[in-house]
N, C-alpha and C positions, 0 to 999 in steps of 0.2 A: 504494500500500500504506500509506503514512504517513497519507494523508487518510482512508482507511477506518478505520485504527486510532484516529485522533483523534476521528472521529465516533462510533465505538463507545464509546470512553472517556467522551466527553461525554454520551452517552445513559445509560451506567451511572451516572455521577455525578448526572445529573438524577433518575433513578429512586431512587437512594440518598437524595438530599435529600428527595424526596417521601415515601419510606417513613419517614425519620427524623421529618419533620414530622407524619405521621399518628400515629406512636408517641408523640411528645410531646403531641399533642392528646388522645390516649386516656388517657395518664397524668394529664394535668391535669384531665380530666373525672371521674376516679375520686373517689368520695365520701370525705370524711374519716371517721375512726372515729366510731362512734355517739356519742350525747350522754352517754355514761357518764363517771363521774369517781370517783376514790378519795377518799372523804370523810374517812377516818381511817386512819392507819397508824403503827405504832410497832414498835420493836425493844426487847425486854426480855430480861435474862438469866434463865435458869432453871437447874435442877440439871444438865441434860444439855448445855446450850449456849444460844445466843441464838435467840430465837423471834420471829416476826413475827405481829402481830395487825393486821387491816385490815378496814375496811368499804367495800364497793364499791357505789356508787349507779348501778344499771344496770337497765333493764327489757327483757324480751324483747318484740320487736314481734309483731304478730299473725301474720305469716308464719312466724316461728320457732316460736311457740307451736303453730300449726297443724301444722307439720312434725313436731315431737316427739310431738304427740298422735296422729299417723298412723303412728308407729313409726320415724321417722328419729332416730337418736341424734345429739345435739348435743355437741360437744367444745369446752371452754374451757381456757385456759391462763393461769396467773398466773406472770409472770416477775419475778425479783428479782435485784438485783446490789448487792454491796458493793464500794466502791473506796476506796483510800487515796491521798491527794494525794502526788505526788512533784514537787518543783520542777525536777529535772534530767531528767525523762523523762515519758512518758505515765503517767497514774494507774495504780496497781497494782490489778488486779482480785483481790480477796481471796476472793470467793465469787460464784457464779452458780448460781441454782436455778430450777427450773420445777416447778409443781404443776399436774397435769392433772386435769380434771373431765370426767366423761361423764354426760350427762343423757338418760334414755331413759324410754319408756313401755311397760308390760307390760299387754297387753289382757286376758289371763286373770285377773290379780289386780286389774286396773283401778287400778294404782298407778304412780306415777312413781318412778324409781330414780336416785339420785345416787351415782356411783362416784368415789372418790378413791383411786387406787392399788388396793390389795386391800380397801379398806374400802367397803362398800355400805350404803346406807340407803334405805328405802322411805318414800314420802309419799303421802297421799291426794290432794293437789292439786299442780299444777304450781307455783303461787305459793309454797307451803311449801318445795318442793325448791329453787327459785331463791333464795329468801331465805337458806336455809342455805348454799348455794354462795357467796353474796356476802358471807358473814361468815367470813373466814379467821381461825382462832384456833390459837395454839400451833404454828405451822408452823416446825419447827426448821430453821435455815439454816446455822449453823456451830457447832462445838464451842466451849466456853467459852474454851479456850486459844488459839483461832485469832485472836482479836482482843486487841490489847495494851491493858490497862486504862489509862484516862486519855488515850487517843489518839482524835482525831476522825476519823470515817469518813463517807463519802458513801453514801447508800442510794438505790435507785430501784426502783419497783414499777409493773408494768403488768398489766392484765387484758384478755383479748380472746377473741373467738370464733374458733376454729380451723377454717377452711373446708377445709383440706388433708386432713382426715380424713373428710369427707363422702363419700357415694357419688358416683361420677364424674358422673352427670347433674346432681346438685345443685352440684358444683364449677363446672360450666360455667354454670349459672344464677347462681351467686354472683358471677361476674366482673363488676365494675362496678355491682353492685346494692347500693343503700344498705341494703336490708332484710337483707342477709347480711353486712354490714360493721359489726360491733358490737364495741365495746371502749372502753378508756380510753387517754388519753395517759399517758406516764410521769409518775409523781409522784416528785420528788426532794426529799430532805431530808438533813440532817447530824445525826449522833448521836455521843455520847461513850461509848466502850466502858466498861463497868463502871458506867454510870449509866443514866438514862432517855433519852428523846428529846431 
């Protein structure tokens, strides 16, 4: 009985190691985010609060352009974080915000539509819609009194294509495919509240 149990345990351990190795190889072979980058970002005070302005340098590849032209809606997300350094503990997260974009094509009107929340805008070309999406302007992130004037904060911004909102067949296709893995790395910078970047 002990010999049988030992053989069974050794067999399970061998299969577990093989499965773990296969998983590690699969993760290692996943492509990195697309060649996008955030070329400009700033936080500025306004009457209502602090706002983010950013320019994202990113291009849709032919597969995504073809998908949206055939009626598949594409979803993108801009993620933003403000943190304050703390010497005695982890940094304090002051604000976390996400801005969601939906890019779609309407065959009847032959126009591309960019939706940001409840705001919708139509464009004659896909290029014009994408250019508008990649220029974030006056995105309010925190009220003016949420940041202490004269204090330095850390900001981070990232922009990426969200495959989780695609129809299920496209989600399966997107796994491990470089064509469906589009976005930027985090851009980090420090800014002084009450002043410019």
